[in-house]
MOPAC internal coordinates of N, CA, C and O (Angstrom, degrees):
PM7 1SCF
backbone

  N    0.0000 0     0.00 0     0.00 0    0    0    0
  C    1.4432 1     0.00 0     0.00 0    1    0    0
  C    1.5322 1   108.88 1     0.00 0    2    1    0
  O    1.2310 1   120.86 1   -46.91 1    3    2    1
  N    1.3055 1   115.96 1   133.09 1    3    2    1
  C    1.4641 1   121.21 1   178.84 1    5    3    2
  C    1.5204 1   109.95 1   -94.94 1    6    5    3
  O    1.2310 1   121.16 1   -33.20 1    7    6    5
  N    1.3259 1   115.39 1   146.80 1    7    6    5
  C    1.4567 1   122.54 1  -179.17 1    9    7    6
  C    1.5227 1   108.66 1  -113.48 1   10    9    7
  O    1.2310 1   120.94 1   -94.55 1   11   10    9
  N    1.3323 1   115.80 1    85.45 1   11   10    9
  C    1.4610 1   122.34 1  -175.94 1   13   11   10
  C    1.5189 1   111.04 1   -79.71 1   14   13   11
  O    1.2310 1   121.43 1   -42.63 1   15   14   13
  N    1.3298 1   114.86 1   137.37 1   15   14   13
  C    1.4519 1   120.05 1   173.87 1   17   15   14
  C    1.5141 1   110.78 1   -72.29 1   18   17   15
  O    1.2310 1   120.72 1   -19.50 1   19   18   17
  N    1.3376 1   116.22 1   160.50 1   19   18   17
  C    1.4615 1   121.63 1   179.78 1   21   19   18
  C    1.5212 1   111.15 1   -61.40 1   22   21   19
  O    1.2310 1   119.89 1   155.51 1   23   22   21
  N    1.2977 1   117.82 1   -24.49 1   23   22   21
  C    1.4667 1   123.34 1  -178.11 1   25   23   22
  C    1.5255 1   112.18 1   -77.51 1   26   25   23
  O    1.2310 1   120.07 1   166.23 1   27   26   25
  N    1.3292 1   117.47 1   -13.77 1   27   26   25
  C    1.4644 1   121.39 1  -174.81 1   29   27   26
  C    1.5254 1   112.05 1   -85.60 1   30   29   27
  O    1.2310 1   121.24 1   -28.09 1   31   30   29
  N    1.3416 1   115.24 1   151.91 1   31   30   29
  C    1.4641 1   122.75 1   174.33 1   33   31   30
  C    1.5297 1   107.72 1  -124.83 1   34   33   31
  O    1.2310 1   120.54 1   -13.74 1   35   34   33
  N    1.3227 1   116.58 1   166.26 1   35   34   33
  C    1.4612 1   121.96 1  -177.64 1   37   35   34
  C    1.5310 1   112.00 1   -56.04 1   38   37   35
  O    1.2310 1   120.43 1   143.36 1   39   38   37
  N    1.3188 1   116.79 1   -36.64 1   39   38   37
  C    1.4632 1   120.77 1   179.37 1   41   39   38
  C    1.5309 1   111.49 1   -57.65 1   42   41   39
  O    1.2310 1   120.14 1   146.77 1   43   42   41
  N    1.3365 1   117.34 1   -33.23 1   43   42   41
  C    1.4627 1   120.73 1  -179.96 1   45   43   42
  C    1.5356 1   111.08 1   -60.25 1   46   45   43
  O    1.2310 1   120.78 1   137.23 1   47   46   45
  N    1.3171 1   116.12 1   -42.77 1   47   46   45
  C    1.4676 1   119.53 1   178.21 1   49   47   46
  C    1.5235 1   111.18 1   -63.23 1   50   49   47
  O    1.2310 1   120.41 1   137.30 1   51   50   49
  N    1.3438 1   116.81 1   -42.70 1   51   50   49
  C    1.4740 1   119.77 1   179.23 1   53   51   50
  C    1.5220 1   110.43 1   -62.02 1   54   53   51
  O    1.2310 1   119.89 1   138.82 1   55   54   53
  N    1.3289 1   117.82 1   -41.18 1   55   54   53
  C    1.4580 1   121.56 1   179.21 1   57   55   54
  C    1.5277 1   109.89 1   -63.31 1   58   57   55
  O    1.2310 1   120.20 1   132.38 1   59   58   57
  N    1.3186 1   117.23 1   -47.62 1   59   58   57
  C    1.4671 1   121.01 1  -178.80 1   61   59   58
  C    1.5302 1   111.16 1   -64.45 1   62   61   59
  O    1.2310 1   120.30 1   139.28 1   63   62   61
  N    1.3264 1   117.04 1   -40.72 1   63   62   61
  C    1.4634 1   120.38 1   178.38 1   65   63   62
  C    1.5269 1   110.45 1   -61.57 1   66   65   63
  O    1.2310 1   120.10 1   139.63 1   67   66   65
  N    1.3092 1   117.41 1   -40.37 1   67   66   65
  C    1.4666 1   120.94 1   178.14 1   69   67   66
  C    1.5343 1   110.17 1   -65.79 1   70   69   67
  O    1.2310 1   120.50 1   134.01 1   71   70   69
  N    1.3154 1   116.66 1   -45.99 1   71   70   69
  C    1.4648 1   120.73 1  -178.60 1   73   71   70
  C    1.5298 1   112.44 1   -64.00 1   74   73   71
  O    1.2310 1   120.79 1   152.00 1   75   74   73
  N    1.3157 1   116.10 1   -28.00 1   75   74   73
  C    1.4626 1   119.58 1   178.59 1   77   75   74
  C    1.5306 1   111.23 1   -63.83 1   78   77   75
  O    1.2310 1   120.52 1   152.95 1   79   78   77
  N    1.3328 1   116.62 1   -27.05 1   79   78   77
  C    1.4587 1   121.07 1  -176.84 1   81   79   78
  C    1.5202 1   114.91 1   -98.33 1   82   81   79
  O    1.2310 1   120.01 1   176.99 1   83   82   81
  N    1.3272 1   117.59 1    -3.01 1   83   82   81
  C    1.4649 1   121.35 1  -179.84 1   85   83   82
  C    1.5247 1   108.71 1  -131.38 1   86   85   83
  O    1.2310 1   120.78 1   -17.79 1   87   86   85
  N    1.3133 1   116.11 1   162.21 1   87   86   85
  C    1.4676 1   119.02 1   179.56 1   89   87   86
  C    1.5219 1   111.35 1   -73.66 1   90   89   87
  O    1.2310 1   120.21 1   130.90 1   91   90   89
  N    1.3264 1   117.20 1   -49.10 1   91   90   89
  C    1.4681 1   122.69 1   178.47 1   93   91   90
  C    1.5217 1   108.79 1  -145.67 1   94   93   91
  O    1.2310 1   121.34 1   -13.22 1   95   94   93
  N    1.3431 1   115.04 1   166.78 1   95   94   93
  C    1.4590 1   120.15 1   175.99 1   97   95   94
  C    1.5161 1   109.34 1  -156.79 1   98   97   95
  O    1.2310 1   121.16 1    -9.13 1   99   98   97
  N    1.3171 1   115.39 1   170.87 1   99   98   97
  C    1.4664 1   122.28 1   176.43 1  101   99   98
  C    1.5253 1   108.61 1  -125.70 1  102  101   99
  O    1.2310 1   120.99 1   -15.24 1  103  102  101
  N    1.3180 1   115.72 1   164.76 1  103  102  101
  C    1.4625 1   120.20 1   176.60 1  105  103  102
  C    1.5302 1   110.63 1   -60.35 1  106  105  103
  O    1.2310 1   120.51 1   141.74 1  107  106  105
  N    1.3200 1   116.63 1   -38.26 1  107  106  105
  C    1.4666 1   120.75 1   179.11 1  109  107  106
  C    1.5263 1   110.64 1   -61.94 1  110  109  107
  O    1.2310 1   120.40 1   131.89 1  111  110  109
  N    1.3380 1   116.83 1   -48.11 1  111  110  109
  C    1.4679 1   120.51 1   179.53 1  113  111  110
  C    1.5295 1   110.77 1   -60.83 1  114  113  111
  O    1.2310 1   120.35 1   136.69 1  115  114  113
  N    1.3295 1   116.93 1   -43.31 1  115  114  113
  C    1.4598 1   120.52 1   179.93 1  117  115  114
  C    1.5224 1   111.75 1   -63.91 1  118  117  115
  O    1.2310 1   120.40 1   136.88 1  119  118  117
  N    1.3286 1   116.84 1   -43.12 1  119  118  117
  C    1.4696 1   119.98 1  -177.16 1  121  119  118
  C    1.5203 1   112.07 1   -66.83 1  122  121  119
  O    1.2310 1   120.04 1   163.18 1  123  122  121
  N    1.3207 1   117.52 1   -16.82 1  123  122  121
  C    1.4650 1   121.72 1   178.35 1  125  123  122
  C    1.5298 1   112.76 1   -90.04 1  126  125  123
  O    1.2310 1   119.78 1   175.69 1  127  126  125
  N    1.3347 1   118.02 1    -4.31 1  127  126  125
  C    1.4580 1   121.69 1   179.35 1  129  127  126
  C    1.5341 1   110.12 1   -77.20 1  130  129  127
  O    1.2310 1   120.61 1   -35.42 1  131  130  129
  N    1.3323 1   116.45 1   144.58 1  131  130  129
  C    1.4673 1   121.21 1  -179.37 1  133  131  130
  C    1.5199 1   112.60 1   -62.81 1  134  133  131
  O    1.2310 1   119.77 1   148.00 1  135  134  133
  N    1.3309 1   118.05 1   -32.00 1  135  134  133
  C    1.4535 1   121.14 1  -175.57 1  137  135  134
  C    1.5344 1   112.84 1   -83.25 1  138  137  135
  O    1.2310 1   120.12 1   176.52 1  139  138  137
  N    1.3263 1   117.38 1    -3.48 1  139  138  137
  C    1.4661 1   121.69 1   177.11 1  141  139  138
  C    1.5217 1   108.09 1  -119.31 1  142  141  139
  O    1.2310 1   121.30 1   -68.14 1  143  142  141
  N    1.3221 1   115.12 1   111.86 1  143  142  141
  C    1.4665 1   119.70 1  -178.52 1  145  143  142
  C    1.5251 1   109.10 1  -109.40 1  146  145  143
  O    1.2310 1   121.36 1  -121.75 1  147  146  145
  N    1.3009 1   115.00 1    58.25 1  147  146  145
  C    1.4652 1   122.94 1   178.60 1  149  147  146
  C    1.5220 1   108.46 1  -132.99 1  150  149  147
  O    1.2310 1   120.84 1   -19.96 1  151  150  149
  N    1.3176 1   115.99 1   160.04 1  151  150  149
  C    1.4555 1   120.84 1   179.35 1  153  151  150
  C    1.5274 1   110.44 1   -74.18 1  154  153  151
  O    1.2310 1   121.21 1   -16.53 1  155  154  153
  N    1.3213 1   115.29 1   163.47 1  155  154  153
  C    1.4577 1   120.44 1   177.06 1  157  155  154
  C    1.5230 1   110.03 1   -57.91 1  158  157  155
  O    1.2310 1   120.08 1   140.23 1  159  158  157
  N    1.3342 1   117.46 1   -39.77 1  159  158  157
  C    1.4706 1   121.29 1  -179.52 1  161  159  158
  C    1.5235 1   111.43 1   -64.88 1  162  161  159
  O    1.2310 1   119.73 1   138.08 1  163  162  161
  N    1.3313 1   118.12 1   -41.92 1  163  162  161
  C    1.4635 1   121.35 1   178.06 1  165  163  162
  C    1.5287 1   110.34 1   -63.23 1  166  165  163
  O    1.2310 1   120.40 1   136.69 1  167  166  165
  N    1.3177 1   116.84 1   -43.31 1  167  166  165
  C    1.4648 1   120.97 1   178.73 1  169  167  166
  C    1.5247 1   109.66 1   -64.71 1  170  169  167
  O    1.2310 1   120.21 1   138.19 1  171  170  169
  N    1.3186 1   117.21 1   -41.81 1  171  170  169
  C    1.4584 1   121.54 1   178.72 1  173  171  170
  C    1.5254 1   111.16 1   -60.57 1  174  173  171
  O    1.2310 1   120.41 1   137.90 1  175  174  173
  N    1.3250 1   116.82 1   -42.10 1  175  174  173
  C    1.4707 1   120.94 1   177.93 1  177  175  174
  C    1.5333 1   110.99 1   -60.98 1  178  177  175
  O    1.2310 1   120.45 1   138.29 1  179  178  177
  N    1.3329 1   116.74 1   -41.71 1  179  178  177
  C    1.4697 1   119.77 1  -179.52 1  181  179  178
  C    1.5323 1   110.89 1   -70.42 1  182  181  179
  O    1.2310 1   120.32 1   142.08 1  183  182  181
  N    1.3286 1   117.00 1   -37.92 1  183  182  181
  C    1.4674 1   119.53 1   176.52 1  185  183  182
  C    1.5282 1   110.27 1   -60.58 1  186  185  183
  O    1.2310 1   120.44 1   139.25 1  187  186  185
  N    1.3236 1   116.77 1   -40.75 1  187  186  185
  C    1.4672 1   120.23 1   177.45 1  189  187  186
  C    1.5198 1   111.09 1   -63.06 1  190  189  187
  O    1.2310 1   120.09 1   138.51 1  191  190  189
  N    1.3205 1   117.44 1   -41.49 1  191  190  189
  C    1.4638 1   121.60 1   179.40 1  193  191  190
  C    1.5273 1   109.98 1   -66.26 1  194  193  191
  O    1.2310 1   120.20 1   137.83 1  195  194  193
  N    1.3296 1   117.23 1   -42.17 1  195  194  193
  C    1.4741 1   120.68 1   177.57 1  197  195  194
  C    1.5240 1   110.81 1   -62.95 1  198  197  195
  O    1.2310 1   120.43 1   143.12 1  199  198  197
  N    1.3167 1   116.78 1   -36.88 1  199  198  197
  C    1.4679 1   120.85 1   177.98 1  201  199  198
  C    1.5242 1   110.50 1   -67.17 1  202  201  199
  O    1.2310 1   120.03 1   139.86 1  203  202  201
  N    1.3354 1   117.55 1   -40.14 1  203  202  201
  C    1.4681 1   121.62 1   177.48 1  205  203  202
  C    1.5216 1   111.37 1   -56.82 1  206  205  203
  O    1.2310 1   120.71 1   146.09 1  207  206  205
  N    1.3179 1   116.24 1   -33.91 1  207  206  205
  C    1.4570 1   121.92 1  -177.26 1  209  207  206
  C    1.5358 1   112.82 1   -97.30 1  210  209  207
  O    1.2310 1   120.45 1  -172.44 1  211  210  209
  N    1.3185 1   116.75 1     7.56 1  211  210  209
  C    1.4563 1   120.71 1   173.49 1  213  211  210
  C    1.5168 1   116.53 1    77.27 1  214  213  211
  O    1.2310 1   120.07 1  -165.36 1  215  214  213
  N    1.3287 1   117.48 1    14.64 1  215  214  213
  C    1.4614 1   119.91 1  -179.23 1  217  215  214
  C    1.5230 1   112.42 1   -88.49 1  218  217  215
  O    1.2310 1   120.56 1   155.42 1  219  218  217
  N    1.3217 1   116.53 1   -24.58 1  219  218  217
  C    1.4672 1   122.24 1   173.03 1  221  219  218
  C    1.5231 1   107.66 1  -132.67 1  222  221  219
  O    1.2310 1   121.00 1   -19.25 1  223  222  221
  N    1.3222 1   115.69 1   160.75 1  223  222  221
  C    1.4609 1   121.43 1   177.18 1  225  223  222
  C    1.5199 1   108.79 1  -117.20 1  226  225  223
  O    1.2310 1   121.43 1   -48.92 1  227  226  225
  N    1.3239 1   114.87 1   131.08 1  227  226  225
  C    1.4614 1   121.52 1   175.90 1  229  227  226
  C    1.5252 1   106.93 1   -83.24 1  230  229  227
  O    1.2310 1   120.28 1   -66.41 1  231  230  229
  N    1.3188 1   117.07 1   113.59 1  231  230  229
  C    1.4657 1   122.24 1  -178.68 1  233  231  230
  C    1.5243 1   112.09 1   -88.37 1  234  233  231
  O    1.2310 1   120.15 1   178.25 1  235  234  233
  N    1.3198 1   117.31 1    -1.75 1  235  234  233
  C    1.4609 1   121.98 1  -177.93 1  237  235  234
  C    1.5200 1   110.87 1    99.07 1  238  237  235
  O    1.2310 1   121.26 1   -21.72 1  239  238  237
  N    1.3150 1   115.19 1   158.28 1  239  238  237
  C    1.4682 1   121.69 1   179.60 1  241  239  238
  C    1.5241 1   113.22 1    56.06 1  242  241  239
  O    1.2310 1   120.34 1  -151.27 1  243  242  241
  N    1.3363 1   116.95 1    28.73 1  243  242  241
  C    1.4604 1   120.66 1   177.44 1  245  243  242
  C    1.5116 1   115.05 1    76.62 1  246  245  243
  O    1.2310 1   119.94 1  -164.96 1  247  246  245
  N    1.3380 1   117.72 1    15.04 1  247  246  245
  C    1.4640 1   122.49 1   179.97 1  249  247  246
  C    1.5298 1   108.86 1  -101.83 1  250  249  247
  O    1.2310 1   120.96 1   -45.92 1  251  250  249
  N    1.3298 1   115.78 1   134.08 1  251  250  249
  C    1.4620 1   121.97 1  -177.93 1  253  251  250
  C    1.5133 1   110.35 1  -128.55 1  254  253  251
  O    1.2310 1   121.82 1   -25.93 1  255  254  253
  N    1.3481 1   114.12 1   154.07 1  255  254  253
  C    1.4668 1   121.14 1   171.15 1  257  255  254
  C    1.5164 1   108.22 1  -137.04 1  258  257  255
  O    1.2310 1   120.60 1   -23.84 1  259  258  257
  N    1.3141 1   116.46 1   156.16 1  259  258  257
  C    1.4604 1   120.57 1   177.67 1  261  259  258
  C    1.5274 1   108.57 1   -76.09 1  262  261  259
  O    1.2310 1   120.45 1   -33.36 1  263  262  261
  N    1.3231 1   116.74 1   146.64 1  263  262  261
  C    1.4557 1   121.89 1   178.00 1  265  263  262
  C    1.5301 1   109.69 1   -98.42 1  266  265  263
  O    1.2310 1   120.69 1    -7.84 1  267  266  265
  N    1.3063 1   116.29 1   172.16 1  267  266  265
  C    1.4676 1   120.41 1   175.09 1  269  267  266
  C    1.5243 1   109.53 1   -60.03 1  270  269  267
  O    1.2310 1   120.49 1   140.14 1  271  270  269
  N    1.3143 1   116.67 1   -39.86 1  271  270  269
  C    1.4714 1   120.89 1   177.56 1  273  271  270
  C    1.5278 1   110.44 1   -60.37 1  274  273  271
  O    1.2310 1   119.97 1   138.73 1  275  274  273
  N    1.3391 1   117.67 1   -41.27 1  275  274  273
  C    1.4579 1   121.16 1   177.54 1  277  275  274
  C    1.5217 1   112.06 1   -63.79 1  278  277  275
  O    1.2310 1   120.88 1   139.37 1  279  278  277
  N    1.3224 1   115.92 1   -40.63 1  279  278  277
  C    1.4684 1   120.19 1   177.55 1  281  279  278
  C    1.5238 1   110.85 1   -65.27 1  282  281  279
  O    1.2310 1   120.72 1   140.84 1  283  282  281
  N    1.3315 1   116.22 1   -39.16 1  283  282  281
  C    1.4654 1   120.31 1   179.08 1  285  283  282
  C    1.5241 1   111.07 1   -67.53 1  286  285  283
  O    1.2310 1   120.27 1   144.58 1  287  286  285
  N    1.3401 1   117.08 1   -35.42 1  287  286  285
  C    1.4643 1   120.30 1   175.22 1  289  287  286
  C    1.5318 1   110.06 1   -61.42 1  290  289  287
  O    1.2310 1   120.51 1   132.01 1  291  290  289
  N    1.3412 1   116.63 1   -47.99 1  291  290  289
  C    1.4659 1   120.30 1  -179.69 1  293  291  290
  C    1.5262 1   111.64 1   -59.91 1  294  293  291
  O    1.2310 1   120.28 1   146.75 1  295  294  293
  N    1.3263 1   117.08 1   -33.25 1  295  294  293
  C    1.4574 1   121.74 1  -179.93 1  297  295  294
  C    1.5349 1   112.13 1   -80.48 1  298  297  295
  O    1.2310 1   120.13 1   176.57 1  299  298  297
  N    1.3467 1   117.35 1    -3.43 1  299  298  297
  C    1.4623 1   120.66 1   179.69 1  301  299  298
  C    1.5210 1   113.04 1    78.69 1  302  301  299
  O    1.2310 1   120.29 1  -160.49 1  303  302  301
  N    1.3122 1   117.04 1    19.51 1  303  302  301
  C    1.4611 1   120.90 1  -176.41 1  305  303  302
  C    1.5196 1   114.07 1   -91.17 1  306  305  303
  O    1.2310 1   119.95 1   163.19 1  307  306  305
  N    1.3376 1   117.69 1   -16.81 1  307  306  305
  C    1.4661 1   120.28 1   179.26 1  309  307  306
  C    1.5100 1   110.97 1  -132.21 1  310  309  307
  O    1.2310 1   121.13 1   -22.09 1  311  310  309
  N    1.3295 1   115.44 1   157.91 1  311  310  309
  C    1.4562 1   124.07 1   177.32 1  313  311  310
  C    1.5269 1   107.12 1  -106.12 1  314  313  311
  O    1.2310 1   119.71 1   -53.64 1  315  314  313
  N    1.3119 1   118.16 1   126.36 1  315  314  313
  C    1.4560 1   121.08 1  -177.60 1  317  315  314
  C    1.5312 1   113.45 1   -96.20 1  318  317  315
  O    1.2310 1   120.05 1  -167.45 1  319  318  317
  N    1.3320 1   117.52 1    12.55 1  319  318  317
  C    1.4586 1   120.18 1   175.39 1  321  319  318
  C    1.5240 1   109.16 1   -64.68 1  322  321  319
  O    1.2310 1   120.44 1   -29.08 1  323  322  321
  N    1.3171 1   116.76 1   150.92 1  323  322  321
  C    1.4596 1   122.69 1  -173.43 1  325  323  322
  C    1.5298 1   113.66 1   -52.15 1  326  325  323
  O    1.2310 1   119.44 1   129.08 1  327  326  325
  N    1.3093 1   118.67 1   -50.92 1  327  326  325
  C    1.4603 1   121.07 1  -173.57 1  329  327  326
  C    1.5189 1   113.49 1  -107.81 1  330  329  327
  O    1.2310 1   119.98 1  -168.99 1  331  330  329
  N    1.3064 1   117.64 1    11.01 1  331  330  329
  C    1.4605 1   120.75 1  -179.71 1  333  331  330
  C    1.5278 1   109.88 1   -83.28 1  334  333  331
  O    1.2310 1   120.60 1   -34.82 1  335  334  333
  N    1.3381 1   116.45 1   145.18 1  335  334  333
  C    1.4631 1   117.34 1   173.72 1  337  335  334
  C    1.5302 1   109.11 1   -65.73 1  338  337  335
  O    1.2310 1   120.39 1   -30.62 1  339  338  337
  N    1.3138 1   116.87 1   149.38 1  339  338  337
  C    1.4644 1   120.48 1  -178.37 1  341  339  338
  C    1.5224 1   112.38 1   -57.56 1  342  341  339
  O    1.2310 1   120.48 1   131.81 1  343  342  341
  N    1.3128 1   116.69 1   -48.19 1  343  342  341
  C    1.4640 1   120.26 1  -174.36 1  345  343  342
  C    1.5182 1   110.93 1   -71.01 1  346  345  343
  O    1.2310 1   120.65 1   -45.91 1  347  346  345
  N    1.3147 1   116.37 1   134.09 1  347  346  345
  C    1.4502 1   122.28 1   175.52 1  349  347  346
  C    1.5110 1   107.29 1   -95.36 1  350  349  347
  O    1.2310 1   120.93 1   -54.24 1  351  350  349
  N    1.3422 1   115.84 1   125.76 1  351  350  349
  C    1.4543 1   119.29 1  -179.61 1  353  351  350
  C    1.5161 1   109.83 1   -71.78 1  354  353  351
  O    1.2310 1   121.41 1   -37.39 1  355  354  353
  N    1.3129 1   114.90 1   142.61 1  355  354  353
  C    1.4548 1   121.12 1   178.21 1  357  355  354
  C    1.5202 1   109.40 1   -66.13 1  358  357  355
  O    1.2310 1   120.39 1   -37.00 1  359  358  357
  N    1.3160 1   116.85 1   143.00 1  359  358  357
  C    1.4565 1   121.61 1   178.06 1  361  359  358
  C    1.5186 1   111.15 1   -77.83 1  362  361  359
  O    1.2310 1   119.81 1   170.43 1  363  362  361
  N    1.3192 1   117.96 1    -9.57 1  363  362  361
  C    1.4550 1   122.75 1  -178.39 1  365  363  362
  C    1.5123 1   108.66 1  -103.30 1  366  365  363
  O    1.2310 1   119.80 1   -51.53 1  367  366  365
  N    1.3362 1   117.99 1   128.47 1  367  366  365
  C    1.4597 1   122.79 1   177.20 1  369  367  366
  C    1.5135 1   107.92 1   -87.57 1  370  369  367
  O    1.2310 1   120.81 1   -61.74 1  371  370  369
  N    1.3204 1   116.06 1   118.26 1  371  370  369
  C    1.4598 1   120.83 1  -178.95 1  373  371  370
  C    1.5195 1   112.84 1   -85.79 1  374  373  371
  O    1.2310 1   120.01 1  -178.41 1  375  374  373
  N    1.3177 1   117.58 1     1.59 1  375  374  373
  C    1.4653 1   120.21 1  -179.25 1  377  375  374
  C    1.5184 1   110.28 1    80.63 1  378  377  375
  O    1.2310 1   120.26 1    15.09 1  379  378  377
  N    1.3362 1   117.11 1  -164.91 1  379  378  377
  C    1.4658 1   120.47 1  -179.13 1  381  379  378
  C    1.5166 1   111.02 1   -60.61 1  382  381  379
  O    1.2310 1   121.55 1   -32.90 1  383  382  381
  N    1.3082 1   114.64 1   147.10 1  383  382  381
  C    1.4596 1   118.12 1  -178.33 1  385  383  382
  C    1.5158 1   110.46 1   -72.92 1  386  385  383
  O    1.2310 1   121.04 1   -30.63 1  387  386  385
  N    1.3006 1   115.61 1   149.37 1  387  386  385
  C    1.4600 1   121.71 1   179.74 1  389  387  386
  C    1.5181 1   111.97 1   -74.30 1  390  389  387
  O    1.2310 1   120.15 1   170.04 1  391  390  389
  N    1.3398 1   117.32 1    -9.96 1  391  390  389
  C    1.4571 1   119.95 1  -177.34 1  393  391  390
  C    1.5152 1   112.73 1   -78.80 1  394  393  391
  O    1.2310 1   120.07 1   171.49 1  395  394  393
  N    1.3389 1   117.46 1    -8.51 1  395  394  393
  C    1.4550 1   119.92 1   177.49 1  397  395  394
  C    1.5191 1   112.85 1    81.07 1  398  397  395
  O    1.2310 1   119.35 1  -160.93 1  399  398  397
  N    1.3039 1   118.84 1    19.07 1  399  398  397
  C    1.4522 1   121.79 1  -179.20 1  401  399  398
  C    1.5258 1   112.93 1   -88.87 1  402  401  399
  O    1.2310 1   119.88 1  -159.42 1  403  402  401
  N    1.3275 1   117.83 1    20.58 1  403  402  401
  C    1.4523 1   119.27 1   177.83 1  405  403  402
  C    1.5271 1   108.85 1   -99.74 1  406  405  403
  O    1.2310 1   120.80 1   -22.30 1  407  406  405
  N    1.3378 1   116.07 1   157.70 1  407  406  405
  C    1.4555 1   120.33 1  -175.25 1  409  407  406
  C    1.5128 1   110.94 1   -73.65 1  410  409  407
  O    1.2310 1   121.25 1   -32.98 1  411  410  409
  N    1.3342 1   115.22 1   147.02 1  411  410  409
  C    1.4595 1   122.77 1   175.46 1  413  411  410
  C    1.5215 1   108.60 1   -94.52 1  414  413  411
  O    1.2310 1   119.74 1   -36.52 1  415  414  413
  N    1.3210 1   118.11 1   143.48 1  415  414  413
  C    1.4764 1   121.90 1   178.85 1  417  415  414
  C    1.5020 1   111.11 1   -84.25 1  418  417  415
  O    1.2310 1   120.10 1   180.00 1  419  418  417

């Protein structure tokens, strides 16, 4: 399950999913994909927004790559909401930690 921030739109996920499978891309290349029905300018705006939030890196000359943070978002490991901590807590309680850092009675 992905934890999308309020600032994100569906196109952001499509862009990140594409970048996960390629080394780099441009807004022009993305806008020419069948699964993205947006203009180059719209894609460029979203790439800039994703870069602001650390999910992609702008390499210059309109070339972008996905970051580790972007990969972790796709894997459902982080929450991209504005004030949420990056780490997503597991829904499963593993009980006391094996490291012995729990209090003794």
